[in-house]
C-alpha positions as a Markdown table, in Angstrom:
| # | Residue | x | y | z |
|---|---|---|---|---|
| 1 | Met | 17.0 | -33.8 | 173.5 |
| 2 | Glu | 19.2 | -30.7 | 173.2 |
| 3 | Glu | 19.5 | -28.8 | 176.4 |
| 4 | Lys | 17.5 | -25.5 | 176.6 |
| 5 | Tyr | 17.7 | -23.0 | 179.3 |
| 6 | Tyr | 15.2 | -20.4 | 180.5 |
| 7 | Ile | 15.2 | -17.5 | 182.8 |
| 8 | His | 12.0 | -17.3 | 184.9 |
| 9 | Ala | 11.2 | -14.5 | 187.4 |
| 10 | Met | 8.3 | -13.7 | 189.8 |
| 11 | Trp | 7.9 | -10.0 | 190.4 |
| 12 | Arg | 5.6 | -8.5 | 193.1 |
| 13 | Val | 5.4 | -4.9 | 192.1 |
| 14 | Gln | 4.8 | -2.0 | 194.5 |
| 15 | Pro | 1.1 | -1.1 | 194.2 |
| 16 | Gly | 0.4 | 1.7 | 191.8 |
| 17 | Arg | 3.7 | 1.2 | 189.9 |
| 18 | Glu | 2.6 | -1.5 | 187.5 |
| 19 | Glu | 2.8 | 0.7 | 184.4 |
| 20 | Glu | 6.2 | 2.0 | 185.4 |
| 21 | Phe | 7.3 | -1.6 | 186.0 |
| 22 | Ile | 6.1 | -2.7 | 182.5 |
| 23 | Ala | 8.1 | 0.1 | 180.9 |
| 24 | Ala | 11.2 | -0.8 | 182.9 |
| 25 | Trp | 10.8 | -4.5 | 181.9 |
| 26 | Gln | 10.7 | -3.4 | 178.3 |
| 27 | Glu | 13.9 | -1.4 | 178.9 |
| 28 | Leu | 15.4 | -4.6 | 180.3 |
| 29 | Ser | 14.2 | -6.5 | 177.2 |
| 30 | Asn | 15.9 | -3.9 | 175.0 |
| 31 | Ala | 19.1 | -4.3 | 177.1 |
| 32 | Phe | 19.0 | -8.1 | 176.6 |
| 33 | Ser | 18.5 | -7.6 | 172.9 |
| 34 | Ser | 21.6 | -5.5 | 172.6 |
| 35 | Leu | 23.8 | -8.3 | 174.0 |
| 36 | Glu | 26.1 | -10.3 | 171.7 |
| 37 | Lys | 24.3 | -13.5 | 172.8 |
| 38 | Lys | 20.7 | -12.5 | 173.3 |
| 39 | Pro | 17.7 | -14.5 | 174.5 |
| 40 | Leu | 15.5 | -16.1 | 171.8 |
| 41 | Trp | 12.5 | -14.2 | 173.1 |
| 42 | Gly | 10.9 | -13.0 | 176.4 |
| 43 | Ser | 7.4 | -12.7 | 177.8 |
| 44 | Leu | 6.0 | -10.7 | 180.7 |
| 45 | Leu | 2.7 | -12.0 | 182.2 |
| 46 | Gln | 0.5 | -10.0 | 184.6 |
| 47 | Ser | -2.0 | -11.7 | 186.9 |
| 48 | Leu | -5.7 | -10.8 | 186.2 |
| 49 | Thr | -6.6 | -11.3 | 189.9 |
| 50 | Glu | -3.5 | -9.7 | 191.5 |
| 51 | Pro | -2.4 | -6.8 | 189.3 |
| 52 | Thr | 0.9 | -6.4 | 191.2 |
| 53 | Leu | 1.9 | -10.0 | 190.4 |
| 54 | Phe | 4.0 | -10.5 | 187.2 |
| 55 | Phe | 6.0 | -13.5 | 185.8 |
| 56 | Ser | 8.6 | -13.2 | 183.1 |
| 57 | Phe | 10.3 | -16.0 | 181.2 |
| 58 | Gly | 12.4 | -16.6 | 178.1 |
| 59 | Pro | 14.7 | -19.2 | 176.5 |
| 60 | Trp | 18.4 | -18.8 | 175.9 |
| 61 | Gln | 20.6 | -20.8 | 173.5 |
| 62 | Arg | 23.3 | -21.8 | 176.0 |
| 63 | Leu | 24.0 | -21.5 | 179.8 |
| 64 | Pro | 27.2 | -19.4 | 179.1 |
| 65 | Asp | 25.0 | -16.8 | 177.4 |
| 66 | Ile | 23.0 | -16.3 | 180.6 |
| 67 | Glu | 26.2 | -16.1 | 182.6 |
| 68 | Ala | 27.5 | -13.4 | 180.1 |
| 69 | Met | 24.3 | -11.4 | 180.6 |
| 70 | Arg | 24.7 | -11.6 | 184.4 |
| 71 | Ala | 28.3 | -10.2 | 183.9 |
| 72 | Asn | 27.1 | -7.4 | 181.6 |
| 73 | Pro | 27.1 | -4.0 | 183.5 |
| 74 | Glu | 24.4 | -2.4 | 181.4 |
| 75 | Ala | 22.0 | -5.4 | 181.7 |
| 76 | Gln | 22.6 | -5.5 | 185.5 |
| 77 | Ala | 22.0 | -1.7 | 185.8 |
| 78 | Val | 18.6 | -2.0 | 184.1 |
| 79 | Leu | 17.8 | -5.2 | 186.1 |
| 80 | Ser | 18.5 | -3.2 | 189.3 |
| 81 | Lys | 16.0 | -0.5 | 188.1 |
| 82 | Val | 13.3 | -3.2 | 187.5 |
| 83 | Arg | 13.9 | -4.7 | 191.0 |
| 84 | Ala | 13.7 | -1.3 | 192.6 |
| 85 | Leu | 10.0 | -1.2 | 191.6 |
| 86 | Cys | 9.3 | -4.4 | 193.4 |
| 87 | Gln | 8.4 | -5.5 | 196.9 |
| 88 | Glu | 9.7 | -8.9 | 196.0 |
| 89 | Ala | 11.6 | -10.4 | 193.0 |
| 90 | Thr | 12.6 | -14.0 | 192.6 |
| 91 | Leu | 14.8 | -14.9 | 189.6 |
| 92 | Gly | 16.0 | -18.3 | 188.5 |
| 93 | Val | 17.6 | -20.2 | 185.7 |
| 94 | Tyr | 16.0 | -23.5 | 184.6 |
| 95 | Arg | 16.5 | -26.2 | 182.1 |
| 96 | Leu | 13.8 | -27.6 | 179.9 |
| 97 | Ala | 12.8 | -31.0 | 181.5 |
| 98 | Ala | 9.9 | -31.9 | 179.2 |
| 99 | Ser | 7.6 | -30.3 | 176.6 |
| 100 | Ser | 4.5 | -31.2 | 174.6 |
| 101 | Asp | 3.5 | -30.3 | 171.1 |
| 102 | Ala | 0.0 | -31.7 | 171.7 |
| 103 | Pro | -2.9 | -29.5 | 170.7 |
| 104 | Val | -4.3 | -27.5 | 173.6 |
| 105 | Ser | -8.0 | -26.6 | 173.9 |
| 106 | Thr | -8.8 | -23.0 | 173.2 |
| 107 | Glu | -11.5 | -23.1 | 175.9 |
| 108 | Leu | -10.2 | -21.7 | 179.2 |
| 109 | Arg | -11.8 | -23.1 | 182.4 |
| 110 | Leu | -11.0 | -21.5 | 185.7 |
| 111 | Gly | -11.9 | -23.7 | 188.7 |
């Protein structure tokens, strides 16, 4: 299996600043899209039960592409803006360990 790398982040946004955070995250996405080696895509999820809790993730082709993004001053400036809207932010780089192409039920059951 070819190595795939993902950036994953947990964001705990300051209460009342959720919309501002979403706009800043979109700005970060645009900054990433302007990089020479950009991510394949990115997603931002917001908790339905805790509206200040967000998760973002997206795949990158190669680990050096992530390292180049971290060295890019423009991307880091926008990332600082996003972090400033948060009470807590945890970012990490991960490799794909396993995946499944099995069909998933469209019925959602919350326990």
